[in-house]
TORZA-868665 format. One record per residue (C-alpha): residue number from 0; residue in three letters; chain; x, y, z. Coordinates in steps of 0.5 Angstrom, whole numbers, always signed. Each point is the difference from the previous one (the first is absolute). Layout:
# TORZA-868665
[dofi NUM,"ALA","A",[X,Y,Z]]
...
This chain:
# TORZA-868665
[dofi 0,"MET","A",[+0,+0,+0]]
[dofi 1,"LEU","A",[+5,+5,+2]]
[dofi 2,"ASN","A",[+4,-2,-6]]
[dofi 3,"ARG","A",[-6,+1,-5]]
[dofi 4,"VAL","A",[-1,+7,+3]]
[dofi 5,"ARG","A",[+7,+2,-1]]
[dofi 6,"SER","A",[+0,-2,-7]]
[dofi 7,"ALA","A",[-7,+3,-1]]
[dofi 8,"VAL","A",[+3,+7,+1]]
[dofi 9,"ALA","A",[+6,-1,-4]]
[dofi 10,"HIS","A",[-4,-3,-6]]
[dofi 11,"LEU","A",[-5,+6,+1]]
[dofi 12,"VAL","A",[+6,+5,+0]]
[dofi 13,"SER","A",[+3,-3,-7]]
[dofi 14,"SER","A",[-6,-1,-3]]
[dofi 15,"GLY","A",[-2,+7,+1]]
[dofi 16,"GLY","A",[+6,+2,-4]]
[dofi 17,"ALA","A",[+5,+1,+5]]
[dofi 18,"PRO","A",[+7,+0,-3]]
[dofi 19,"PRO","A",[+4,-6,+0]]
[dofi 20,"PRO","A",[+6,-1,+5]]
[dofi 21,"ARG","A",[+6,+5,-2]]
[dofi 22,"PRO","A",[+7,+2,+2]]
[dofi 23,"LYS","A",[+0,+5,+5]]
[dofi 24,"SER","A",[+1,+7,-3]]
[dofi 25,"PRO","A",[+3,+6,+3]]
[dofi 26,"ASP","A",[-5,+5,+4]]
[dofi 27,"LEU","A",[-3,+5,-5]]
[dofi 28,"PRO","A",[+3,+7,+2]]
[dofi 29,"ASN","A",[-4,+5,+4]]
[dofi 30,"ALA","A",[-3,+6,-4]]
[dofi 31,"THR","A",[+3,+7,+3]]
[dofi 32,"SER","A",[-7,+3,-2]]
[dofi 33,"ALA","A",[-7,-2,+0]]
[dofi 34,"LEU","A",[-2,-3,-7]]
[dofi 35,"PRO","A",[-4,+4,-4]]
[dofi 36,"ALA","A",[-7,-2,-1]]
[dofi 37,"ALA","A",[-5,+1,-6]]
[dofi 38,"PRO","A",[-5,+6,+2]]
[dofi 39,"PRO","A",[-7,-3,+2]]
[dofi 40,"GLU","A",[-5,+0,-6]]
[dofi 41,"LYS","A",[-7,+4,+3]]
[dofi 42,"PRO","A",[-6,-5,+0]]
[dofi 43,"ARG","A",[-6,+2,-4]]
[dofi 44,"SER","A",[-4,+0,+7]]
[dofi 45,"PRO","A",[+2,+0,+7]]
[dofi 46,"PRO","A",[-3,-7,+2]]
[dofi 47,"ALA","A",[+4,-3,-5]]
[dofi 48,"ARG","A",[+6,+2,+4]]
[dofi 49,"SER","A",[+4,-6,+3]]
[dofi 50,"ARG","A",[+2,-1,+7]]
[dofi 51,"GLY","A",[+6,+5,+0]]
[dofi 52,"GLY","A",[-4,+6,-4]]
[dofi 53,"SER","A",[+3,-2,-7]]
[dofi 54,"ALA","A",[-2,-4,-6]]
[dofi 55,"ALA","A",[+6,-4,-3]]
[dofi 56,"PRO","A",[+4,+4,-5]]
[dofi 57,"ALA","A",[-3,-2,-7]]
[dofi 58,"LYS","A",[+6,+3,-4]]
[dofi 59,"THR","A",[+7,+2,+2]]
[dofi 60,"VAL","A",[+7,+0,-2]]
[dofi 61,"GLU","A",[+2,-3,+7]]
[dofi 62,"ALA","A",[+6,-4,-1]]
[dofi 63,"ARG","A",[+1,-8,+1]]
[dofi 64,"ALA","A",[+6,+2,+5]]
[dofi 65,"SER","A",[-5,+4,+4]]
[dofi 66,"PHE","A",[-3,-6,+3]]
[dofi 67,"SER","A",[+4,-3,+6]]
[dofi 68,"ARG","A",[-1,-5,+5]]
[dofi 69,"PRO","A",[+3,-1,+7]]
[dofi 70,"THR","A",[+7,-1,+0]]
[dofi 71,"PHE","A",[+0,-6,+5]]
[dofi 72,"LEU","A",[-4,-4,-6]]
[dofi 73,"GLN","A",[+7,+1,-4]]
[dofi 74,"LEU","A",[-4,-1,-6]]
[dofi 75,"SER","A",[+4,-1,-7]]
[dofi 76,"PRO","A",[-2,+4,-6]]
[dofi 77,"GLY","A",[-4,-6,-2]]
[dofi 78,"GLY","A",[-3,-1,+7]]
[dofi 79,"LEU","A",[-2,+8,+0]]
[dofi 80,"ARG","A",[-4,-1,-7]]
[dofi 81,"ARG","A",[-4,-6,+3]]
[dofi 82,"ALA","A",[-1,+4,+7]]
[dofi 83,"ASP","A",[-4,+5,-5]]
[dofi 84,"ASP","A",[-4,-5,-4]]
[dofi 85,"HIS","A",[-7,+1,+1]]
[dofi 86,"ALA","A",[-2,-6,-3]]
[dofi 87,"GLY","A",[+4,-5,+3]]
[dofi 88,"ARG","A",[+0,+3,+7]]
[dofi 89,"ALA","A",[+6,-4,+3]]
[dofi 90,"VAL","A",[+1,+0,+7]]
[dofi 91,"GLN","A",[+7,+4,+2]]
[dofi 92,"SER","A",[+4,-2,+6]]
[dofi 93,"PRO","A",[+7,+1,+2]]
[dofi 94,"PRO","A",[+5,-6,-2]]
[dofi 95,"ASP","A",[+0,-6,+4]]
[dofi 96,"THR","A",[+8,+1,+2]]
[dofi 97,"GLY","A",[+4,+1,+6]]
[dofi 98,"ARG","A",[-1,+8,+0]]
[dofi 99,"ARG","A",[-7,+0,+3]]
[dofi 100,"LEU","A",[-4,+6,+3]]
[dofi 101,"PRO","A",[+1,+2,+7]]
[dofi 102,"TRP","A",[-4,-5,+5]]
[dofi 103,"SER","A",[-1,-5,-6]]
[dofi 104,"THR","A",[-5,+5,-2]]
[dofi 105,"GLY","A",[-5,-3,-6]]
[dofi 106,"TYR","A",[-2,+5,-6]]
[dofi 107,"ALA","A",[-4,-1,-6]]
[dofi 108,"GLU","A",[-3,+4,-5]]
[dofi 109,"VAL","A",[-4,+0,-6]]
[dofi 110,"ILE","A",[-2,+5,-5]]
[dofi 111,"ASN","A",[-8,+2,-2]]
[dofi 112,"ALA","A",[-4,-2,-5]]
[dofi 113,"GLY","A",[+0,+6,-4]]
[dofi 114,"LYS","A",[-2,+5,+5]]
[dofi 115,"SER","A",[+6,+4,-1]]
[dofi 116,"ARG","A",[+6,+0,-5]]
[dofi 117,"HIS","A",[+5,-2,+5]]
[dofi 118,"ASN","A",[+0,-3,+7]]
[dofi 119,"GLU","A",[-1,+6,+4]]
[dofi 120,"ASP","A",[+2,-4,+7]]
[dofi 121,"GLN","A",[+7,+1,+3]]
[dofi 122,"ALA","A",[+3,-3,+6]]
[dofi 123,"CYS","A",[+6,+1,+4]]
[dofi 124,"CYS","A",[+4,-5,+5]]
[dofi 125,"GLU","A",[+6,+3,+4]]
[dofi 126,"VAL","A",[+4,+0,+6]]
[dofi 127,"VAL","A",[+2,+7,+2]]
[dofi 128,"TYR","A",[+5,+3,+5]]
[dofi 129,"VAL","A",[-1,+6,+3]]
[dofi 130,"GLU","A",[+5,+4,+3]]
[dofi 131,"GLY","A",[-1,+5,+6]]
[dofi 132,"ARG","A",[-1,+7,-1]]
[dofi 133,"ARG","A",[+2,+4,+6]]
[dofi 134,"SER","A",[+0,-1,+7]]
[dofi 135,"VAL","A",[-5,+4,+4]]
[dofi 136,"SER","A",[+5,+4,+3]]
[dofi 137,"GLY","A",[+2,+2,-7]]
[dofi 138,"ALA","A",[+7,-3,+0]]
[dofi 139,"PRO","A",[+1,-4,-7]]
[dofi 140,"ARG","A",[+0,-8,+0]]
[dofi 141,"GLU","A",[+6,-4,-3]]
[dofi 142,"PRO","A",[-3,-3,-6]]
[dofi 143,"SER","A",[+1,-7,+3]]
[dofi 144,"ARG","A",[-4,-6,-2]]
[dofi 145,"GLY","A",[-1,-2,+7]]
[dofi 146,"GLN","A",[-4,+7,+2]]
[dofi 147,"GLY","A",[-5,-1,-6]]
[dofi 148,"LEU","A",[-6,-4,-1]]
[dofi 149,"CYS","A",[-2,-5,-5]]
[dofi 150,"PHE","A",[-7,-1,-3]]
[dofi 151,"TYR","A",[-3,-5,-4]]
[dofi 152,"TYR","A",[-5,+3,-6]]
[dofi 153,"TRP","A",[-5,-3,-4]]
[dofi 154,"GLY","A",[-5,+5,-5]]
[dofi 155,"LEU","A",[-5,-1,-5]]
[dofi 156,"PHE","A",[-2,+6,-4]]
[dofi 157,"ASP","A",[-6,-1,-5]]
[dofi 158,"GLY","A",[+0,+5,-5]]
[dofi 159,"HIS","A",[-6,+4,-4]]
[dofi 160,"ALA","A",[+0,+4,-6]]
[dofi 161,"GLY","A",[+7,-2,-2]]
[dofi 162,"GLY","A",[+6,-3,+4]]
[dofi 163,"GLY","A",[+4,+5,+1]]
[dofi 164,"ALA","A",[-2,+2,+8]]
[dofi 165,"ALA","A",[+0,-7,+2]]
[dofi 166,"GLU","A",[+7,-1,-3]]
[dofi 167,"MET","A",[+3,+6,+3]]
[dofi 168,"ALA","A",[-3,-2,+7]]
[dofi 169,"SER","A",[+3,-7,-1]]
[dofi 170,"ARG","A",[+7,+3,+0]]
[dofi 171,"LEU","A",[-1,+6,+5]]
[dofi 172,"LEU","A",[-5,-1,+5]]
[dofi 173,"HIS","A",[+5,-5,+4]]
[dofi 174,"ARG","A",[+5,+6,+0]]
[dofi 175,"HIS","A",[-4,+5,+3]]
[dofi 176,"ILE","A",[-2,-5,+5]]
[dofi 177,"ARG","A",[+7,-1,+2]]
[dofi 178,"GLU","A",[+1,+8,+0]]
[dofi 179,"GLN","A",[-5,+0,+5]]
[dofi 180,"LEU","A",[+2,-5,+4]]
[dofi 181,"LYS","A",[+7,+3,+1]]
[dofi 182,"ASP","A",[-3,+4,+6]]
[dofi 183,"LEU","A",[-1,-7,+4]]
[dofi 184,"SER","A",[+7,+0,+2]]
[dofi 185,"CYS","A",[+0,+6,+4]]
[dofi 186,"TRP","A",[-7,-2,+3]]
[dofi 187,"SER","A",[+0,+1,+8]]
[dofi 188,"SER","A",[-5,-4,+4]]
[dofi 189,"GLN","A",[-6,+5,+1]]
[dofi 190,"LYS","A",[-7,-3,+3]]
[dofi 191,"GLU","A",[-4,+4,-5]]
[dofi 192,"VAL","A",[+3,-2,-6]]
[dofi 193,"THR","A",[+1,-8,-1]]
[dofi 194,"HIS","A",[+5,-3,-5]]
[dofi 195,"GLU","A",[-5,-3,-4]]
[dofi 196,"SER","A",[-4,+7,-1]]
[dofi 197,"LEU","A",[+7,+3,-3]]
[dofi 198,"VAL","A",[+0,-6,-5]]
[dofi 199,"VAL","A",[-7,+1,-2]]
[dofi 200,"GLY","A",[+1,+8,+0]]
[dofi 201,"ALA","A",[+7,-1,-5]]
[dofi 202,"ILE","A",[-4,-5,-4]]
[dofi 203,"GLU","A",[-6,+5,-1]]
[dofi 204,"ASN","A",[+5,+6,-1]]
[dofi 205,"ALA","A",[+3,-4,-5]]
[dofi 206,"PHE","A",[-6,-1,-4]]
[dofi 207,"GLN","A",[-1,+7,+0]]
[dofi 208,"LEU","A",[+7,+2,-3]]
[dofi 209,"MET","A",[-1,-5,-5]]
[dofi 210,"ASP","A",[-6,+3,-2]]
[dofi 211,"GLU","A",[+3,+7,+0]]
[dofi 212,"GLN","A",[+6,-2,-4]]
[dofi 213,"MET","A",[-5,-3,-6]]
[dofi 214,"ALA","A",[-3,+7,+0]]
[dofi 215,"ARG","A",[+6,+3,-1]]
[dofi 216,"GLU","A",[+3,-5,-5]]
[dofi 217,"ARG","A",[-7,-2,-4]]
[dofi 218,"ARG","A",[+2,+5,-6]]
[dofi 219,"GLY","A",[+7,-1,-1]]
[dofi 220,"HIS","A",[+0,-8,+1]]
[dofi 221,"GLN","A",[-7,+0,-3]]
[dofi 222,"VAL","A",[-2,-4,+6]]
[dofi 223,"GLU","A",[-8,+0,-1]]
[dofi 224,"GLY","A",[-5,-4,+3]]
[dofi 225,"GLY","A",[+0,-2,+7]]
[dofi 226,"CYS","A",[+1,-7,+4]]
[dofi 227,"CYS","A",[-3,-3,+6]]
[dofi 228,"ALA","A",[+6,-2,+5]]
[dofi 229,"LEU","A",[+0,-6,+5]]
[dofi 230,"VAL","A",[+6,+0,+4]]
[dofi 231,"VAL","A",[+3,-5,+6]]
[dofi 232,"VAL","A",[+6,+2,+4]]
[dofi 233,"TYR","A",[+3,-5,+5]]
[dofi 234,"LEU","A",[+4,+4,+6]]
[dofi 235,"LEU","A",[+2,-2,+6]]
[dofi 236,"GLY","A",[-5,-6,+1]]
[dofi 237,"LYS","A",[-6,+4,-3]]
[dofi 238,"VAL","A",[-3,-1,-6]]
[dofi 239,"TYR","A",[-3,+7,-3]]
[dofi 240,"VAL","A",[-5,-1,-6]]
[dofi 241,"ALA","A",[-2,+7,-3]]
[dofi 242,"ASN","A",[-5,+0,-5]]
[dofi 243,"ALA","A",[-3,+6,-5]]
[dofi 244,"GLY","A",[-5,-3,-5]]
[dofi 245,"ASP","A",[-4,-6,-1]]
[dofi 246,"SER","A",[+6,-5,+0]]
[dofi 247,"ARG","A",[-1,-5,+7]]
[dofi 248,"ALA","A",[+4,-4,+4]]
[dofi 249,"ILE","A",[-2,-5,+5]]
[dofi 250,"ILE","A",[+4,-5,+5]]
[dofi 251,"VAL","A",[-2,-7,+0]]
[dofi 252,"ARG","A",[+3,-3,+7]]
[dofi 253,"ASN","A",[-2,-7,+2]]
[dofi 254,"GLY","A",[-6,+0,-5]]
[dofi 255,"GLU","A",[-2,+7,+3]]
[dofi 256,"ILE","A",[-1,+6,-4]]
[dofi 257,"ILE","A",[+2,+7,+2]]
[dofi 258,"PRO","A",[-1,+6,-4]]
[dofi 259,"MET","A",[+6,+4,-1]]
[dofi 260,"SER","A",[-4,+6,-4]]
[dofi 261,"ARG","A",[-6,+2,-3]]
[dofi 262,"GLU","A",[-2,+3,-7]]
[dofi 263,"PHE","A",[-1,+8,-1]]
[dofi 264,"THR","A",[-5,+1,-5]]
[dofi 265,"PRO","A",[-5,+5,-1]]
[dofi 266,"GLU","A",[-5,-4,+4]]
[dofi 267,"THR","A",[+4,-1,+6]]
[dofi 268,"GLU","A",[+3,+7,+0]]
[dofi 269,"ARG","A",[-7,+3,-1]]
[dofi 270,"GLN","A",[-1,+4,+6]]
[dofi 271,"ARG","A",[+7,+3,-1]]
[dofi 272,"LEU","A",[-1,+2,-7]]
[dofi 273,"GLN","A",[-7,+3,+2]]
[dofi 274,"LEU","A",[+3,+4,+6]]
[dofi 275,"LEU","A",[+6,+3,-5]]
[dofi 276,"GLY","A",[-6,+2,-5]]
[dofi 277,"PHE","A",[-4,+3,+5]]
[dofi 278,"LEU","A",[+6,+4,+3]]
[dofi 279,"LYS","A",[+3,+2,-6]]
[dofi 280,"PRO","A",[-6,+1,-5]]
[dofi 281,"GLU","A",[+5,+3,-5]]
[dofi 282,"LEU","A",[+3,-7,-2]]
[dofi 283,"LEU","A",[-7,-2,-2]]
[dofi 284,"GLY","A",[+0,+5,-6]]
[dofi 285,"GLY","A",[-7,+1,+0]]
[dofi 286,"GLU","A",[+0,-7,-4]]
[dofi 287,"PHE","A",[-1,-4,+6]]
[dofi 288,"THR","A",[-4,-1,+7]]
[dofi 289,"HIS","A",[+3,-3,+6]]
[dofi 290,"LEU","A",[-7,-3,+2]]
[dofi 291,"GLU","A",[-1,-7,-2]]
[dofi 292,"PHE","A",[-7,-3,-2]]
[dofi 293,"PRO","A",[-2,-7,-2]]
[dofi 294,"ARG","A",[+0,+2,-7]]
[dofi 295,"ARG","A",[+1,+6,-5]]
[dofi 296,"VAL","A",[-5,+5,+2]]
[dofi 297,"GLN","A",[-5,+2,-6]]
[dofi 298,"PRO","A",[-2,+8,-1]]
[dofi 299,"LYS","A",[-7,-3,+0]]
[dofi 300,"GLU","A",[+1,-1,+7]]
[dofi 301,"LEU","A",[+1,+7,+3]]
[dofi 302,"GLY","A",[-4,+1,+6]]
[dofi 303,"GLN","A",[-1,-7,+1]]
[dofi 304,"ARG","A",[+3,-4,+6]]
[dofi 305,"MET","A",[+6,-5,-1]]
[dofi 306,"LEU","A",[+4,-4,+4]]
[dofi 307,"TYR","A",[+7,+3,+1]]
[dofi 308,"ARG","A",[+7,+0,+5]]
[dofi 309,"ASP","A",[+5,+5,+1]]
[dofi 310,"GLN","A",[+7,+0,+3]]
[dofi 311,"ASN","A",[-2,-1,+7]]
[dofi 312,"MET","A",[-5,-6,-1]]
[dofi 313,"THR","A",[+0,-8,-1]]
[dofi 314,"GLY","A",[-7,-1,-1]]
[dofi 315,"TRP","A",[-5,+4,-4]]
[dofi 316,"ALA","A",[-5,+5,+1]]
[dofi 317,"TYR","A",[-5,+4,-5]]
[dofi 318,"LYS","A",[+1,+7,-2]]
[dofi 319,"LYS","A",[-4,+5,-5]]
[dofi 320,"ILE","A",[+4,+0,-7]]
[dofi 321,"GLU","A",[+3,+7,-2]]
[dofi 322,"LEU","A",[+3,+2,-6]]
[dofi 323,"GLU","A",[+7,-1,+2]]
[dofi 324,"ASP","A",[-2,-8,+1]]
[dofi 325,"LEU","A",[+0,-1,-7]]
[dofi 326,"ARG","A",[+7,+1,-1]]
[dofi 327,"PHE","A",[+4,-7,-1]]
[dofi 328,"PRO","A",[+2,-3,+7]]
[dofi 329,"LEU","A",[+7,+0,+2]]
[dofi 330,"VAL","A",[+0,-7,+2]]
[dofi 331,"CYS","A",[-4,-5,-5]]
[dofi 332,"GLY","A",[-1,-7,-2]]
[dofi 333,"GLU","A",[+1,-6,+5]]
[dofi 334,"GLY","A",[+5,-5,+1]]
[dofi 335,"LYS","A",[+6,+0,-6]]
[dofi 336,"LYS","A",[-4,+5,-4]]
[dofi 337,"ALA","A",[+0,+5,+6]]
[dofi 338,"ARG","A",[+4,+6,-3]]
[dofi 339,"VAL","A",[+2,+7,+3]]
[dofi 340,"MET","A",[-3,+5,-5]]
[dofi 341,"ALA","A",[-2,-5,-4]]
[dofi 342,"THR","A",[+8,-1,-2]]
[dofi 343,"ILE","A",[+4,-4,+5]]
[dofi 344,"GLY","A",[-2,-6,+4]]
[dofi 345,"VAL","A",[+6,+0,+6]]
[dofi 346,"THR","A",[+0,+6,+5]]
[dofi 347,"ARG","A",[+7,-1,+2]]
[dofi 348,"GLY","A",[+7,-1,-3]]
[dofi 349,"LEU","A",[+6,+4,-3]]
[dofi 350,"GLY","A",[+0,+4,-6]]
[dofi 351,"ASP","A",[-6,+2,-4]]
[dofi 352,"HIS","A",[+2,+7,+0]]
[dofi 353,"ASN","A",[-3,+2,-7]]
[dofi 354,"LEU","A",[-6,-4,+0]]
[dofi 355,"LYS","A",[-6,+4,-2]]
[dofi 356,"VAL","A",[-8,-1,+0]]
[dofi 357,"CYS","A",[-1,-2,-7]]
[dofi 358,"SER","A",[-2,+6,-5]]
[dofi 359,"SER","A",[+2,+4,+6]]
[dofi 360,"THR","A",[+6,+4,+3]]
[dofi 361,"LEU","A",[-3,-2,+7]]
[dofi 362,"PRO","A",[+6,-3,+4]]
[dofi 363,"ILE","A",[-1,-7,+4]]
[dofi 364,"LYS","A",[+6,+0,+3]]
[dofi 365,"PRO","A",[-2,+4,+6]]
[dofi 366,"PHE","A",[-5,-6,+2]]
[dofi 367,"LEU","A",[+5,-5,+0]]
[dofi 368,"SER","A",[+5,-2,+6]]
[dofi 369,"CYS","A",[+7,-2,-1]]
[dofi 370,"PHE","A",[+0,-2,+7]]
[dofi 371,"PRO","A",[+0,-8,+2]]
[dofi 372,"GLU","A",[-3,-3,+6]]
[dofi 373,"VAL","A",[+5,-4,+4]]
[dofi 374,"ARG","A",[-1,-6,+3]]
[dofi 375,"VAL","A",[+5,-3,+5]]
[dofi 376,"TYR","A",[+1,-8,+2]]
[dofi 377,"ASP","A",[+5,-2,+5]]
[dofi 378,"LEU","A",[+3,-6,-2]]
[dofi 379,"THR","A",[+3,-1,+7]]
[dofi 380,"GLN","A",[-7,-1,+3]]
[dofi 381,"TYR","A",[-1,-7,-4]]
[dofi 382,"GLU","A",[+4,-6,-1]]
[dofi 383,"HIS","A",[-1,-1,-8]]
[dofi 384,"CYS","A",[+1,-6,-4]]
[dofi 385,"PRO","A",[+3,+0,-7]]
[dofi 386,"ASP","A",[-8,-1,-3]]
[dofi 387,"ASP","A",[-1,+7,+3]]
[dofi 388,"VAL","A",[+0,+5,-5]]
[dofi 389,"LEU","A",[-2,+8,-2]]
[dofi 390,"VAL","A",[-3,+0,-7]]
[dofi 391,"LEU","A",[+0,+7,-4]]
[dofi 392,"GLY","A",[-4,+0,-6]]
[dofi 393,"THR","A",[-2,+6,-5]]
[dofi 394,"ASP","A",[-7,+0,-1]]
[dofi 395,"GLY","A",[+0,-5,-6]]
[dofi 396,"LEU","A",[+1,-5,+5]]
[dofi 397,"TRP","A",[-6,+2,+5]]
[dofi 398,"ASP","A",[-5,+2,-5]]
[dofi 399,"VAL","A",[-1,-8,-2]]
[dofi 400,"THR","A",[+3,-3,+7]]
[dofi 401,"SER","A",[-3,+0,+7]]
[dofi 402,"ASP","A",[+5,+0,+6]]
[dofi 403,"CYS","A",[-3,-7,+2]]
[dofi 404,"GLU","A",[+2,-2,-7]]
[dofi 405,"VAL","A",[+7,+3,+1]]
[dofi 406,"ALA","A",[+1,-4,+6]]
[dofi 407,"THR","A",[-3,-6,-3]]
[dofi 408,"THR","A",[+6,+0,-5]]
[dofi 409,"VAL","A",[+5,+2,+5]]
[dofi 410,"ASP","A",[-2,-7,+4]]
[dofi 411,"LYS","A",[+0,-4,-7]]
[dofi 412,"VAL","A",[+6,+2,-3]]
[dofi 413,"LEU","A",[+5,+1,+6]]
[dofi 414,"SER","A",[-2,-7,+3]]
[dofi 415,"ALA","A",[+2,-3,-7]]
[dofi 416,"TYR","A",[+8,+3,+2]]
[dofi 417,"GLU","A",[+5,-2,+5]]
[dofi 418,"PRO","A",[-1,+6,+5]]
[dofi 419,"ASN","A",[+8,+2,-1]]
[dofi 420,"ASP","A",[-1,+0,-8]]
[dofi 421,"PRO","A",[+1,+7,-1]]
[dofi 422,"SER","A",[-4,-1,-7]]
[dofi 423,"ARG","A",[-6,-1,+3]]
[dofi 424,"TYR","A",[-2,+7,+1]]
[dofi 425,"THR","A",[+1,+2,-8]]
[dofi 426,"ALA","A",[-4,-6,-1]]
[dofi 427,"LEU","A",[-6,+3,+4]]
[dofi 428,"ALA","A",[+1,+7,-3]]
[dofi 429,"GLN","A",[-1,-4,-7]]
[dofi 430,"ALA","A",[-6,-4,+2]]
[dofi 431,"LEU","A",[-3,+6,+3]]
[dofi 432,"VAL","A",[+1,+4,-7]]
[dofi 433,"LEU","A",[-2,-6,-4]]
[dofi 434,"GLY","A",[-6,-1,+4]]
[dofi 435,"ALA","A",[-2,+8,-1]]
[dofi 436,"ARG","A",[+2,+0,-7]]
[dofi 437,"GLY","A",[-4,-7,-2]]
[dofi 438,"THR","A",[+1,-3,-7]]
[dofi 439,"PRO","A",[-2,+2,-7]]
[dofi 440,"ARG","A",[-6,-2,-3]]
[dofi 441,"ASP","A",[-5,+2,-6]]
[dofi 442,"ARG","A",[-3,+6,+5]]
[dofi 443,"GLY","A",[+7,+2,+3]]
[dofi 444,"TRP","A",[+3,-2,+6]]
[dofi 445,"ARG","A",[-4,-4,+5]]
[dofi 446,"LEU","A",[+1,-3,+7]]
[dofi 447,"PRO","A",[-2,-7,+1]]
[dofi 448,"ASN","A",[-7,+2,+2]]
[dofi 449,"ASN","A",[-1,+3,-7]]
[dofi 450,"LYS","A",[+0,+7,+3]]
[dofi 451,"LEU","A",[+4,+5,-4]]
[dofi 452,"GLY","A",[+8,+0,+3]]
[dofi 453,"SER","A",[+3,+7,+1]]
[dofi 454,"GLY","A",[+2,+4,-6]]
[dofi 455,"ASP","A",[+4,+5,+4]]
[dofi 456,"ASP","A",[+8,-1,+1]]
[dofi 457,"ILE","A",[+1,-4,+6]]
[dofi 458,"SER","A",[+6,+0,+5]]
[dofi 459,"VAL","A",[+1,-4,+6]]
[dofi 460,"PHE","A",[+5,+0,+6]]
[dofi 461,"VAL","A",[+0,-6,+5]]
[dofi 462,"ILE","A",[+4,+2,+6]]
[dofi 463,"PRO","A",[+2,-6,+5]]
[dofi 464,"LEU","A",[-1,+2,+7]]
[dofi 465,"GLY","A",[+4,-6,+3]]
[dofi 466,"GLY","A",[+4,-5,-3]]
[dofi 467,"PRO","A",[+7,+0,-3]]
[dofi 468,"GLY","A",[+1,+7,+0]]
[dofi 469,"SER","A",[+4,+4,+5]]
[dofi 470,"TYR","A",[-4,+6,+2]]
[dofi 471,"SER","A",[+5,+4,+4]]
């Protein structure tokens, strides 16, 4: 039974168009600036916009060289072409060599089924050393490694309206975190400020600085669009999960599911958006109303009573319809179709500085937040086994896969491998991606229950919380 599970995963990866074993190739060089992204094409009507606020460009002169994948995948030119093939949708993972990701982390990704020209997801996995800045007294510290900190870092970046913002964030966000953590070396114990709070603040500040850098460089480097960002930092026994967007993370520990993030969408942040529209009506431009109604108000309903709710309400009440209520609602739609200003389906992330309402000059950025929600998990409070994992996934995974289904796959795949086999986490990441992608049939990519598989880019990290890795 165990061997059948292992062979099934390997067969699915190979049958899905994955490249055959290849000799180890050198890392692709890191770019020194963000890659240019094709300018987004304006959709014909607001509801036609994608989750990220722009449809895929129809006609561009974007060079093939502008497509890049995470360096740790070590893709050859042929591998890069396979990774960019919408028809085959080959699952990509780091080569099975002795040079593994930190903690034997598993990773797998697959391109979308034609939603955008390229895979707009990006990923980063690093071990980052932080040198101390200065002591509290102001005396400079010697740049000795013994006086610094080391943190482990994983990041998933789901781009929209182009891949420039996601690529830039994957290269630079951990550097901003490193700079912010330099202050920890001169931290002195104070009751009102904990070490944990300082780390959380450093991560939050780094997200803001990354967003500001994108704003400064969006013209010179053509960093168009934006990206959701899901980041994990391990430092001094604690795991910090920072999320800005609709990617998600869960811990599966001894079969138990522990959510480590939540999605930030027009529905989950309705009250924050409405409050901003109420306090600054000029941001609505006379085109939108901050109030929410069960459906679009019609002119013939002027003077009638209709259900509504504002920024202070979780329930519904009645009001008399007035002329300004005929404006388009600030938040409209439900579920994955919910949009801010009929344009964008996520409310937190990096970038989107040029995003405007369709056929309007009204900017949407004021309603979008670059600040993540940071959740903390103390690894020292629980004795973890090799089957306890932290799973990170872009929305391409979670759109068609539930937490329980992920936990079931974790148990099924990991039980087919020896506990000390470091390849088990890559096999799990591949199985999760394959389970969300489905298999090609006459009517698109389908899951075993014949429902549509994910047509989005899918990226997954599997981080083991116990086992062969050294976490010190």
